[in-house]
PLY file of the C-alpha trace (Angstrom):
ply
format ascii 1.0
element vertex 178
property float x
property float y
property float z
element edge 177
property int vertex1
property int vertex2
end_header
41.08 96.98 88.31
42.67 98.35 85.13
46.20 99.74 85.34
45.67 101.66 82.08
43.98 101.45 78.71
44.50 102.04 75.00
42.44 102.18 71.81
42.62 99.76 68.87
43.47 101.82 65.77
43.50 98.94 63.27
43.42 95.15 63.12
45.42 93.18 60.54
46.21 89.67 59.35
49.13 88.01 57.56
47.29 85.66 55.23
49.95 85.43 52.53
52.28 82.52 53.42
55.31 84.05 51.69
55.42 87.18 53.88
54.80 88.33 57.44
53.48 91.71 56.19
49.89 92.19 57.33
46.84 93.85 55.76
43.96 95.69 57.42
40.62 93.95 57.96
37.39 95.22 59.59
37.77 92.92 62.62
39.63 89.82 63.74
37.95 86.80 65.24
40.19 85.38 67.95
40.34 81.65 68.70
42.54 79.82 71.20
44.97 79.21 68.33
45.09 82.91 67.39
43.63 84.48 64.25
42.30 81.90 61.75
44.11 82.29 58.43
47.00 84.28 59.93
50.50 82.86 59.43
51.02 82.67 63.22
47.81 80.72 63.88
48.09 77.55 65.93
48.38 76.16 69.43
51.81 74.76 68.56
54.70 75.96 66.42
58.16 74.69 65.56
61.01 75.92 67.79
63.36 78.33 66.04
66.44 80.37 66.90
64.57 82.12 69.76
64.26 78.88 71.77
67.81 77.66 72.01
66.94 75.05 74.66
64.91 73.00 72.15
66.08 71.41 68.92
65.05 73.53 65.96
61.75 72.32 64.51
60.45 70.48 67.58
56.84 71.50 68.37
56.39 73.88 71.32
53.53 76.03 72.65
52.80 78.99 70.37
53.38 82.11 72.44
53.52 84.35 69.33
49.89 84.09 68.17
49.20 87.83 68.13
51.59 90.75 67.54
50.70 94.21 68.88
52.46 97.54 68.27
51.65 101.07 69.37
51.37 104.04 67.06
53.59 105.99 69.45
56.40 103.42 69.30
56.16 103.15 65.49
56.55 106.94 65.34
59.59 106.71 67.61
61.24 104.07 65.38
60.58 106.29 62.34
62.19 109.25 64.14
65.24 107.16 65.06
65.61 106.12 61.40
64.85 109.66 60.13
61.93 108.34 58.07
58.45 109.86 57.54
56.71 106.78 58.97
56.92 103.13 59.95
53.68 101.33 59.19
52.66 98.53 61.58
51.94 96.17 58.69
55.64 96.35 57.73
56.38 94.93 61.20
53.83 92.13 60.82
51.53 93.58 63.49
48.04 92.17 64.01
46.85 95.03 66.21
47.96 98.66 66.34
46.97 100.67 69.37
47.24 104.27 70.50
47.32 105.80 73.94
49.91 103.45 75.45
53.35 104.73 74.50
55.34 102.19 76.57
53.68 99.06 75.16
56.94 97.17 74.63
57.71 97.56 78.35
54.49 95.78 79.35
55.42 92.95 81.70
55.13 89.32 80.70
51.90 87.85 82.04
49.90 91.09 81.80
46.34 90.57 80.62
44.82 92.58 77.76
41.02 92.57 78.00
38.75 93.79 75.19
35.12 95.01 75.45
33.52 91.63 74.62
35.76 89.84 77.13
38.39 88.66 74.65
41.56 88.06 76.65
45.20 88.03 75.56
48.29 87.35 77.68
51.46 89.36 77.06
54.24 86.87 76.38
56.89 89.60 76.22
58.71 91.92 73.88
58.69 91.17 70.17
62.44 91.41 69.66
63.52 93.38 66.57
64.89 91.32 63.70
66.21 92.08 60.25
63.08 90.90 58.36
61.05 94.08 58.91
64.22 96.08 58.25
64.43 94.51 54.80
60.80 95.43 54.09
61.42 99.04 55.20
64.66 99.21 53.16
62.80 98.05 50.03
59.88 100.46 50.56
62.14 103.48 51.02
64.74 102.20 48.51
67.48 103.17 50.93
70.43 100.84 51.32
71.46 100.06 54.90
68.04 100.54 56.54
67.72 96.83 57.25
70.84 96.92 59.43
69.78 100.15 61.16
66.29 98.85 61.98
67.28 96.38 64.71
69.00 98.91 67.01
66.42 101.62 66.18
63.53 99.32 67.14
65.09 98.03 70.37
62.50 98.25 73.18
59.98 99.69 70.67
58.93 96.66 68.55
55.77 95.89 70.51
54.69 92.66 72.17
53.60 89.16 71.29
50.59 87.57 72.96
48.84 84.27 73.33
45.07 83.89 73.53
43.43 83.27 76.89
39.79 83.86 75.90
38.24 83.81 72.44
36.27 86.70 70.99
36.35 89.52 68.46
38.59 92.59 68.22
37.67 95.62 66.11
38.92 99.11 65.36
37.84 101.47 68.13
37.83 98.83 70.88
39.28 99.91 74.22
41.86 97.59 75.76
42.20 97.33 79.53
45.66 96.27 80.73
45.49 94.22 83.93
0 1
1 2
2 3
3 4
4 5
5 6
6 7
7 8
8 9
9 10
10 11
11 12
12 13
13 14
14 15
15 16
16 17
17 18
18 19
19 20
20 21
21 22
22 23
23 24
24 25
25 26
26 27
27 28
28 29
29 30
30 31
31 32
32 33
33 34
34 35
35 36
36 37
37 38
38 39
39 40
40 41
41 42
42 43
43 44
44 45
45 46
46 47
47 48
48 49
49 50
50 51
51 52
52 53
53 54
54 55
55 56
56 57
57 58
58 59
59 60
60 61
61 62
62 63
63 64
64 65
65 66
66 67
67 68
68 69
69 70
70 71
71 72
72 73
73 74
74 75
75 76
76 77
77 78
78 79
79 80
80 81
81 82
82 83
83 84
84 85
85 86
86 87
87 88
88 89
89 90
90 91
91 92
92 93
93 94
94 95
95 96
96 97
97 98
98 99
99 100
100 101
101 102
102 103
103 104
104 105
105 106
106 107
107 108
108 109
109 110
110 111
111 112
112 113
113 114
114 115
115 116
116 117
117 118
118 119
119 120
120 121
121 122
122 123
123 124
124 125
125 126
126 127
127 128
128 129
129 130
130 131
131 132
132 133
133 134
134 135
135 136
136 137
137 138
138 139
139 140
140 141
141 142
142 143
143 144
144 145
145 146
146 147
147 148
148 149
149 150
150 151
151 152
152 153
153 154
154 155
155 156
156 157
157 158
158 159
159 160
160 161
161 162
162 163
163 164
164 165
165 166
166 167
167 168
168 169
169 170
170 171
171 172
172 173
173 174
174 175
175 176
176 177
């Protein structure tokens, strides 16, 4: 039984290896490794500063295959920064949704099920970092935004997911949260 639902507003990929910024596409095909061609694709990834228990660079399970943000939370970050908008592509999002304003609070282990049966598992909050802040600072040409982004995006940066079942996600799809 679904706890709640949301609508997919856009789907995006980060195909350029030099940046995490994403671009809109008509749909994303989801494999067990994530989105083919996306910079976060793969069953494994090197440990980084987020996994302090492992030596940096050692291969670990990729729990950051898909990044999801909500339109409502992007609007809230923009309000906190006194900016006209925060675009999800500036945050490196793969999916932007609407109708679920507390997305970042979704509990780890929650299932996200799409109309064709595609299944994602919430791996937790996508913690704010300075990278998107630098992108926003450059776009608005306003010094200091990169430092302000991290506290402004706290508990609003969306979630990261891993793939449980392959399929296809498109604009307009309804997501059931289980």
